N, C-alpha and C positions, 0 to 999 in steps of 0.2 A: 694718889697721882698715877699718871700713866707710867708704864715701864717700857724701856727701850733696849734694843740690841744695838750697840755701837758697831757700825760696819767698818771694815778696813777700807777706807776710802782715801783717794787722793783728792782732797778738797780744801777749801779755804779754812783756816783755823776758826773763823767766826762761826761756821756752821757747827763745828764740834762743840764750841763754847755754848752755842744756843741750846743744844740738846741737854746740857746740864742746867742751864738757866731755867728752862721751862719745867724742870723737875723741882724747882725751889718752891717751898710752901710759904715763903715769907715775902712774896712779891708785894711791893707797895704800889700805890696808884700810879705813880709816874712810870713804873715799869710796865704796868698794864696798858697805860695810855700809849706808850711807845710801841708796844706789840700790836695794839689795835691800829695804830697809824701804819705800821709796817704791813699788817694784813690788808688794810685798805689800798695801800700802794700796789701790793701784789694783785689784788682784784682789779684795780684800775688798769693794770698792765697785763691782764690775763691774755694768754696767747689766743684765746677764743673771742676776744671782744669784738672782732670784726666779722665773725662768722656765725655767732649764735642766733642772729635774727634773719639769716638767709633762708629763702624758700628751699624746698626740697630740690627743685630743678637747679638752682644756683649752687647748692651744696654738691650736687653730683658733678657739675662742671669743674669743681675744685677737688674732686676725688675725696670729698668728705663723706663719712657715713650719713645716710639720709636722715638719721635721727640725731637731733642736737642734745638729747637728754644726757648722753655721756659727757659731753663737754661741760654742761652745767654741773654735773656731778663732780667733775674735776675741780671746778671752782668752789663748790660748796664743801667738799671734803678736804680741801688743801690744808696742810699744816700751816697755821697762820704765821709761824716764825720762819718757815723755810720756803713757802710759796709754791709748794707742790704737795699732792697727796703722798702719804708715806706708808702704804700698806706693808712695805718691806721692812719697816722698823718694828713691826708688831711681833712680840714674842708668841711662839706657838702655845696654844692652850689645849688642855685635854678636852676632847669634844663631847664626852658623854657623862659629865658630872651632873646627872639629873637630880633635882631635889624633890622633897616631898612636902610641898607647901599647898596653900589654897589655890594656887594658880594651876592651869593645865600644863601638860608637857612632862609630867612625872610618869612613874612606872605604872600607876593604876588609872590615871586619867590623862591619857595621851591626847595630843592634838588630833582632831578629826579632819581629814582631807575632804574638801567640799567641791573642788572643781576649778576650772571647767572640765567636765567629762569629755566634751567633744571638740575642744579647741586646743591645738598644739602650740608650738612656738618655734623659734629659729633653730633649724636642725641641719647640721653639716655632715653627719655621719649616719649612714644606713647600710646594713649588710645582712645577708642571709647566714644563718648559723651553719657552719661547715660540718658540724657533727650531726645535723638533722637529716640523716639519710640511712636507708636500709633498716637494720634491726634497731638502730638508735632513734628512729624518727618518732616513735611513741604513738603516733596516730595513724600510721599506715601511709602517710603522705610525705614525700621527700621535699625538703627545702621550703617549708612554709613557716618555719620559726625564724624570726628576724630580731636584730638588735638595732637600736637607734640611739643617737647621742644628742642631747640638747646643748646648745652653746652655753647655757647657764643652768641646766637642769639635770645633769647627771646622765647615766647610762640606763637604758630601758630594754625590756624584752617583750615580744608578743609571740605567742605560741602558734598563731595561725593568721598570718597577714592576709590570706585570701578571704577570710570571713569578716564581714562588716561588724559583727558582734563581738569578735575577739578583742580582749582588752590588754592594755599594757601594764607591766609591773616594773617598778624601779629595781635595779640591781643593788642588793645590799653589799656592804663591805667597802664601798668607795663613796666618796663624798657626794651627797645628793645635789650639791650645787656645782659639781665639777663641770668645767667647760670642755666638752668633748669635741674635738676638731678633726681627728684623723684616726685611721685604723689600718691594720694589716693582718692577714691570715697566713699562718705558717704552712707552706706547701708540703712540708714533710711530717706535720703533726696536726691533724684537723682539730685537736683539742686546745691548741695553743694559738692565741692571737693577742694583739696589742692594740691599745688606744693611746693616742697622743692628745695632750690637753693644751688649751690656750689658743685664742684666735688672733692672728696678726691684723686682720682687716678692720677691727673696730676700735682702734685707738685706746688700747688699755682697758676696754670695758669687760673683757673676758680673759683674764690672766689665768694661766695654768701653772702646773708644777711638774712638767715632764711627761714620762711615759709609764703606763700601767700594763701589766701582763697577766694573763690567765693561762693555766695549763690544764684546766678541767672543763673546758668548754664554756667558760663564762660564769661559773658558780662562785668562784673566789678569785680575788685580784690582789696583786701586790705591786708596789711601786718599783720600777726598774732603776737601779742605781747608775745613772749616767752623770758622771762628774763633769761640770762645765769646763771645757778647754778654754785656753786664753787667759786673759788677765782677770783680776778681781775688779771691783768698782774703780773706775778711773774717770777723769774729766778731760775734756778737750773740745775745742771749737765752740765754747760757750755752753756745752752740754755735760750733764752728769750721766755716765754710762753705768747703770747698776748691773752687777753680775748675777747671772742665773739663767735657768731654762724656763722662760715664761710663755713661749708659744711653740707648738709643734705643728708645722704646716702639712706634713705628710710622712707616711711610713711605707716602706716597701720591703718585701722579703723575697730574695732570689734563691732558687734552688740550684746549687752548684755541686753536682755529683753527690747528692744526698745531704749536703751541708746547707743549712739555712743561713744565708748572709742577710743581716738585718741592716736597713738603712733608715736613718731618722733625719728628717729635714727640720732643723731648729731655726726658727725665725726670731724676730724681736718685735717690740711694740713700744709705744711712747705716749707721754702725756703732753702733747704740744700740737699746735696747728701745723699742717703741712705746707702752709703758704709762706713760711719764713718770717712771719710777723711775730717774732718772739722777743719780748722785752725783758724777760727773765730767763735764766738757764732752763732748757728743756730737760726732761727726765726720761731717758731712753733705757728701756729694760732689755738687757740681754744681747745687745748688738755685738759686743766683743766676744760673746760666746756662741753666736749663731754660726751655722754652717752645716756641713754634711757629716754626720756621725755614723760609724760603721762598727758592727759586732759580728764575729764569726764563731762565737761560743755561746749561743743562745741568750745573749744579753748580759753575760757575766762581766765582760769587760768591753770598753768602748774606746774608739780612736776617732778624733776629728780628722778628716782628710784635708790636708793643708797644702794641696798643690798650688803652685804659682798661678795657674789658670783660674783658680777659684778665689784669689785674694784681690783686695784693693786697699787703697790708703785713704785716710781721711784725718785731717788735722794732725798729721804726723803719727797716727796710729794705724795698725794693720787690722783689717777686718776681712771676713770671708763671706762669700756669696750665700744668701739665704735660699735654700731650696724651697720651691713652692709645690712642685708636683713631680712625682716619680712615675715612670712607666717602663715596663719590661717588654722588649721587642720579641718577635717570633724566634730570633736566634739567641735569645737570652741577654742581648745587649741592654744595659741599663741606661735610660734617658732621664734627664732632669731639666725641668723648667724652673727658672728663678723668679725672685721677686725682690724689689728694691728694699733696702734697709730703711725703716721709718726714721725720719729726722736727719738722715744722711743723704738719701736720694740716689745711691749708687747700688749696682748689682742686679738691677732688673733687666728684663728683656733678653735674657740669655737662654740658650738651649745647649746642654752638654750631653756627652755620651761616654760610656766606659764599658770595656769588656771584662775588666778584672776587679772593678770596684775601688781601686786605689789610684789608677792613672786616668785622668779625665781630659777630654778634648772639648774646647769651645767650638761647637759646630756652627752656631748661628748667633749673631747679635742683631736684634731687631731694634733699630734706633727709635728713640722717643716712645718706648713702651716700658711697661712695668711688670705686672703679674703675667706669668705664662702658664697655661694649662695645656697638657699634651694628651694625645690618644694614639695608640699604636695599633697596627694591623695584627690580628691573631695568626695570620698565615704568611704575610709578606714582610720580611725583615726590612725592606727598603721604604715602606709606606708609613709616614707619620703625619698626623694632623696637629695643628696648634691653634689655640685661641688665646689672644693677648689683649691686655688692657692698654690701648693706644691713646694718644693725645686726643683724638677725635671720637673715641668710643672703642667698642670691641672690634677687633679684626680677626679674620680666620686665614690660616695658611695650610698648605699641603706640601709635602716633600715625597717624591717618588724615588729618590736616590740616597736615602739614609742621611738626609740633611746636608748633602753637598750643596744643594740649592733648595730654595723654598719659593713657592708661588702663591700669590693671594687667591683666596677662594671667594666665591659669591657668599654674601651674608644673608641670613634669614631676614625677611621684611615683615615685622610684626604688624598685625592688622590694627592694633591700637593706634588711633590717630595721634596720640600724644608721644609716640615712639618713632624716632627717626628711621627711615628706610635703610640707613647704613649703620645703625647701632641698636641691635636687639636687646642690649642691656640698659638702654636709656641713660647712658653716662655712668653706670654703676659697675663696670667690668672689674673694678678693684674689689668689689664686694660680692657680686653674684655672677659667676662665670663657670660654665660647665661645658666640656666636650667629651664625648664617649663614642667608641665604635662598638657595633654589634660583635659579640664574642665569636661568631662564625663567619660573618659577611662584612668585610671591611669597606664595602660601598654604602652600608647603612650606618649613618652617623647621626648623633644627637647633639644639639647645641642648646644650652639653656642660659637665660638671663632673667628678664622679667617673666617671660613665658618659656615654654619648651617647644623646640622645633626638630623636625626629622627630615633627613635626606636619604633617598634610596639610590642615589647615583654619585656618591663621593663628593657631595657638596655643590654640585652644579645647580641643583634645584632644591628648594626647601618647601616643606609643608608645616604649618603651625598645628601643634597637637594639644595645646592647652591655652586657656585664657584666665586672667586673674580677676576680671570684672565684666560688667556689661556696658563698659564705656562705648561711645559711638564707634561703630564699625566692628567692635568685638561682639556686640549684642546679636549680630547676624551670623556669627561664626558658630557652627554646630560641633564644638569640640568640648572636652571635659574642662572642669574648673580645677585649677591648681593655684594656691595662694601665690601672690607675687614674690619674686626673688627666689629663683631655683638655685640650690647649692649642691645637690648631689643626685646621682642616678646610678643604681646598682642593679645588674641583671640577675634574674633568678637562674641558678645553675641548671643547665640542661634545657631551659625553656626561655630562650633569648628574647622572645616577644613579650615576656613579662618582666616587671621591674618594680623596685621601690624608689621613691623620689623624696628627697628632703628639701624643704623650703622654709621661708619665714613663717609659714602656717603649720608646720609640723611634717607629718608623713603622709604620703599618698601611695596607693598601690595601683599599678597598671596591669590589668588582665590581658590587654592586647594593645601594645604600642602602635602597631600598624592600624588597628581598628580605631585608634583615637583620632585619625584624620576625619572621621565622619560620625563618630558615636560619642555623645557626651558621657556615656556610662562606661567607657573603656578604662577610665582612670577615676578613682574615687578616694576621698580622704579616709585615712585610717588613724584617727586621733582618739579613739575610745580609751579614756583613762590616761592618755599621754599628756600628763599635766605639767607642762614646762612653760606655762604662760607667764609673761613678765608684766606684772601689774605695776602701776604708778600710784593709784589710789584705790580704796575699797570702802564700801559702806554696807551695813546690815540694817534692814528696815526695822523700825521700832514697833510697828503695828502688824496686825494680821498674823500673829505668831501661831495661832491654833491651826492654821492651814499649812504651816511649814515656814521655812526661812526664805526671805527675799534678799538677794545680794545684787550689788552693782559695783562696777569698777572699771577704771580706764587702763588700757593695756598698750604695750608696744606692738604696733602694727596689726593688732587684732581688735581695734575699736573699743567701744564701750560694751563690756560683757555684762549681761543681766540674766537672772533666773528668778522665777516666781514659785513660791510654795514648795521649796526644796525639802525633801525628807530630812529628818533630824540628823541623820548621820550618812556618811558616804558621799561619793561623787555624784554630781547631777549635771545634766546638760545646761549650757548657757546659750544665749543668742546675742548677736550684735546688730543693732539697727542702724549704726552710723558709719562704721568702717574707719580706715586710717589709724592714726594714733589716738586713743582715748586719753582723757586726763581726769580732772576733778569730777567726782560723781557723788551725788547725795540724794537719797530718797527722803522726801518730806515726812516729818514725824507723824502726820495725819494720813499719809499714804495717798495724797491727792495728786502729787506730781513728783517728778524726778528732774534734777539738774544734771545734764550731761555736758561734757566738754570735749573739744578736740584741741589741737595745738594753738598756742598763743591766747588771744583774748576772745576766741570763739566759744561761747557758752550757750547752751540750749535748754529750753524749758519744754518738758513733754508731759502730757497727761499720764497718770499712773493708775494701774499698771499698763505697760506697753505690751500689746499682744505679741507673742513670739512669732517670728517670721516677718515682722514689720521692717520696713526700710525707711531711710530718711525721706525719700520721695513720697512714699505712701503716707507717712506721718504728716508731712507738710500738706499733702493733698487733702487730708481729712480735717485739717485745722487743729490737730491735737499736738502740734509742735510749733514752736517759734524760736527765733534767735533772740536771746537776751542781749548779747553783744557780739560784735564781730570785729576783728582787727588783727594786726600782726604784732602788736605790742605785747607786754607781759613777757613771760618766759615760755620756752617751748612747751614744757609741762607747767602750766601757770598755777600759782598759789591762789586759792579761793576759799570761801566759807559761806555758809548759809545760816541766817537767823531764822530758825524754823518756827519761832513763835510769831514773828511779825512778817514773815515771807519777804525778807530783804536779803539780796545776794550781794556779796562783796568779792572783789577780785583784784589782784595786782594790776594796776593800770599804768605801770611804768612804760615809758617809750624809750627808743634807742636813738632818737634824733636830737638829743640835747634838751628836750622838754622836761618839765618838772615831773618827778615821780609822784604818783598819786594812787588813791584807792578808788576803784570803780564801785559805785553804790547803785543798786538797781532794785526798785520796788517791783515785785512780781505780781502781775495780774493774771487772770485766766487766759487772756488772749494776747497780752503784750506787756513789756516791761518799761518802766520809766527810769532812766539812768542819769546820773551825774557823777562827777569826780570830786573827791575831797582830798586836800593835801595840807601839808604843814611843814615848817622848817625842819622838824625832826626827821622827816623822810625825804627831804629835798635831794639828798645825795645818798640815800640809803634804801635799797630795794627790799621789800618784804619777802621773806622766805617761809614764814609760818603765820597762820591766822587762827584765832579762836574766838567765838562768840560766847560770852558768859551765859550759862544756863540759869544763873541766879537772878539776873536783871531782865525782867520780861516785859516791862512797859516801854522800854526803849532799848536800843542796842548798845551794849558795852562790848567793844571789839578790842581784842588784844592782838598786837602785831609784833612778830619777831623779825629781825632784819638780818641781812647778809653780813653786817659789820657789828655784831655783838649787842645790838639794842633790843630792848623790850619796851613797848609803848602801849599805854592804855588809852583808848578813845571812847569817852562817854558820849552818848547821844550821837553815835556814828551814823544813825539813819536819818538824822535831821540836817538842816542847813547850818546848824551852829554846834558842830562837834567840839568837844573839849579834849585836848591832847595832853597827856602826862607821861613823862618818861619814868619808868620804874626799873631801869637797867641795874643789874647787880654790879657792884664795884669791881668784882673779879671776873665778870663775863669776858670770854674771848672766843670768837668763832661766829658761825652762821647758825641762827636758831632754826631747828628742824621741827619742833613740835611744842605746843602749849596745851596743858591740860589742868584740870582742877581736881581737888579732893572733895571733902564733904561740904565745904563752903567756898565762897569766893576769895576768902583769905588764904586758902591753901592753893598755891600755884606751883606747878611742876613744869620745867622746860628742859629740852634736850638740844644738843648741838650736833651738826653734821660732821664736824671736822675730826681729822687726826690731830694728835698733839695738844689736846685741850681737855679740861674737865668737862665732861659731856652731859652731866645730870645735875640740875640745880633745883632747890626747893625753898619756898617761902611760906611762912605760916602767918604773915601779917600783911597780905595783899601786895607784896613786892617792896615793902620798906627795907627789909633785910633778907639776905639770901645765904644759904648754906650749900656747899658742894656735897653731892652724894656720890662722888666718883668711886670711893671705896677701892675694891680690887679689880675694877673693870679693866680688861685689856684695852689697848689703845686702838679702838675701832670706832667708826662713825655710828652714832645713835640716831635713829630716824623717828622713833615714836615712843610714847610712854603712856601707861595707864596705872591708876591706883586701885587696888582691890577695895571696893566699898564695904566689904564685909570684914576685912582685916586691916586695921589702921597701919600696920607695919609692913604690909606687903605691896610691892610695886613691880610691874613687869616693864621691860623695854624691848623694842624691836631694833635690831642692830644689823650690821654688815654680816654677822655670823649667827643669825637666828635670834631666838628669844632668850633673854636673861631675866632672872627674878631675884629679888632679895626679900627676906623676911624680917630684916632689922633696919628698915629704911630710916627710922628716926635716930639711929646711932650716928656718931660722928663719921664713921667709916664703914658703910654697909658692906656686907658680904654678898657678892653677886655670883650666881652660878647659872649655867645654861639649863634651859628647860625645853628641850627640843624633841622630846620623845613623841613619835608620830609625825614629826616634821623632819627637817634636816637643818644643818647649819647654813641655811640660805638667807639671802638678804631680805629682811622684813622692812617694808617701806611704810606701812600704815597699820595702826591698831584702832579698832572701833568697838565701842561697847553698847550693847543693847541693855538699857538699864532695867527693863521690866524683869529680866531673869539673869542678868549679869553674864550674858553670852558675849564672848570676845571674838571678833573677826580679825584674823591676821592675814594681811595681803602681802604676798612676796613677789620679788622680781626674779622669777625663774621657776617657781613651783606652785603657782596658782594661789588659791585661798584655803585657809584652815580656820576651824573654830574650836573653841574651848570654853570653859566656864569657870568663873571665880566661885569659890565656896568658902565656908567658914572654918575649914580644917587647917589649922596651923601646923608648924613643923613638929612640935612635940606630940600633938594628938595624932598627926599623920603617921609619925614613926611608930606609934603603938598600934594603930588600927590597920596599917597596910602590910605589916610584916611582924613576925614574932622574933626577930633578931634584936638582942639587947647589946648595946655597947656601953661599958662603964669602966671607970668614971668618965663622964663626958669632958670634965676639966681634969687634966692629968699632967704628969711630967714626962710623958712619952711611953708609958706602959699602960696598955688597955686590955680589957677582957671582952670576949665575944661569946654569947650564948644564943643558941637557936632552938626554939621549941620543935621545929621540924628539921629532920636530918638533911643536911646539904652536903653531898659528897663532892669531892674535888672542887670546892669553892675557890675561886680566884679572888684573893683579898689584895687590893691595891690601895695604897694611901698616897694622896697628892697634897702638896701645899697649894696655896691659893694662886700661885703663879702657874699652876698646871704641871709642876715638876713632880715626877714620880719619886717617892722616898722609900717605898716599901712595896714588894710584890712577892707573894707566896701562895702556893696551893695548900689548902687545909680542909679537913673534914669538920664541919660545924654541926653541933648537936646540943643537947641540954648540958653536956659536959663543958665546963669553962675552958676556953682556949685563950692563951695570953700572947700578946705581941709587945715587944719592946723595941723602940727605935733607938738608934745610936746617936747620941748628942743632937737631938732635934732642936731646931730653932723655935722660939716662942711664936705662937700664932694660931690661926684657924686652919684645920686640915679636913679633907674629905676622905672618908673611908668607903671605898666602893667594893661591893661583894657581888660576884657573878657565879651562878651555877645553873647550867642548862638554860632555861628560859627566865630564870630569876636574875634580876638586876636591881640592886639597891644601893643608894648612897646615903651615908650618915655623916654628921658633922661632929668634930670634937675640937677642943681648945687645949693647946699645950702651953703651960705657964712658963 
């Protein structure tokens, strides 16, 4: 069963009781039935029930992120007993206990990164390497090496951003799925800089864990020990306020007579809708710990500044304003723009200043506004610009008297016909809002939202210098392309007309910002190898293997990504013919067509292969693409499945207007689809969250459905007018089904659950008559996908919130699971697909693109012998073991962990053919992992203590 950390919370006794109840292994049916009913009530009263089907335009008007995926994830991953997702209850695990099994991801057969090579992802941090100058520049060119941070894809480096062929590399030593949201450079030490993690603007979708620091120019990083000020977890106003540093909005470092004063703006985030329609308590992360933190000793100690001007009250509790943006004036005055605390709605629209860092003055409060971005003049201490998220969209302001007064500025008028002339962010100022001044000329300012704009006269007039599409009126604009939603702009030191730009599409480089007014080549994408793409689905083609691999997948805001004939290993370019948010994707097993999807019930049929460079308009124009279905029903990223034998497409056909839930069934022809809807009382109030067509029944469709409320349903003859519905739900199932897969026959069924707080893996050997939990020692994390190794009956891999886990003893009552992420990272894996012809696995991640590996026949014992010459004996012992290595390993780090990830032994030793003994003191019985590292050697072995 799952393991929990019991937090010190001020909460109702029943919640604490529940945590013990759900750890019981003797739950009877009535207890499960009660928990299922409670889960259903939580789902029925989801804080997102009134927003999940809104259009992007309506979502923007409510200050909701344009993507409803995160809201659906909130519902799918909620702890069924508590009604909220509970990532904060998860015990930390040791991240690199790689196993040596027949699955990829171990030390000798790592996962291979496949791409996209040329597609980035949401990026809020871009900066030039401050050490890349003079003798340290390495290539004779100053300041062409840059860093970039993906919101869900870690920190990256590019050695020459000016070159279109220069590629990115991920920075080792920090989590590859880290949400990088802020940075600062130490003005007194060019080798020291900081990054802040966690994004406040996306409703808990990108949670961080504080601040990281490097003192060697970015080669190595360590977490900064900032202890949260304020209370621990508390409740109030119908909300649970979880303690911690979950979002860092900005960092600034001010040089005061040679001392670096560091300022960190800590925000908060939440799992609840911002429209107040909350039927169950909302879960707010870090609000009581938010505020302005200050260090004057290089980050060794920290103090939260708790001036009365920075505080406010809510439900009898004291909170502090969340900083959103810091700027330093020409006279070294520190300015701060604020943002409202999520779920509380107070603290936004404020601009503060301080001359000593401890005493702060509220200079301006701009009513009915929230997020505030600032820009200061490099030469005039009295000149400050502000961009704010206002009720009617983005507004711009200027002050020429150091914030004694402020005056509204003219706003850029985006050429896009769908963007209001008075709101260049199209209602998304809470999400994408940038204002910057030229480092030497304070009359040149830049404002970014959907697109990027430039003014050469202090904001009196504006010119658009980028476009995100060829929409009407944009198609006639001769400016560069930058992906929609601009988040960051950083100038190249000493060359102020050059810059790097972060957007939802990754990184762009401007070789001439002024030239972008009339030249489409003045700014260009720089995403070569910057693989931070957030996939929802992924598919690997079953045919045409000899020419290379064909991949397809739906992504966040980067459309449906495809590539044809990719080389066997390494990154390869992808292309997107559709745009927007991609969803379910499947290449027909015969390679004749591909099913693509966008949001909701819009699914498309396209002849395959699609020529690279194709667009949706060109495909429609040639008759090689048609709409299978269109509509706003289903889910934002809709569940679907393809019967590749009979060419029948199935999709969630649920509506949001009170109509019956159903399954869309479409017979696919070469030029059109014939669709109808099937339904049954089993799904009348139960939405499907997983689908699988049995590959063993080929003359008709046998469709398996997993639902949001714990059900598993088998539909025989699903492609006909007379389907037969049978429920095969396990008696102990609890949660929302995330995946359904088969073993060697239709009798072997494996399913997984999305949720926290449940048994996540289930297995049946009799077609669903009986079920066994295969939870074993898994940490309490959502499980998204599962595959059984067809070559090793005992081996199974799963895709989880923390990467890939594998077990080599799946048939045991309590399997042992370990991570197998070598070559990948502990990133969220949303889909696993198997090419059966050669057992190649495609792992699609939400933040690090696609990876492939291969099942083989090499099991644990054989692998242990063949992949290294270290012997551990006896493998079953009382706590005393011996290690022998045929190859000398000097200064080997030997670490032993229990299966909770806790370290029980750690010593350096020289390993050789001479036996080395280790004795543990009073060890508990159980399975242990022995990890041995020496130089590039990294090996983990198992042992059992009786």
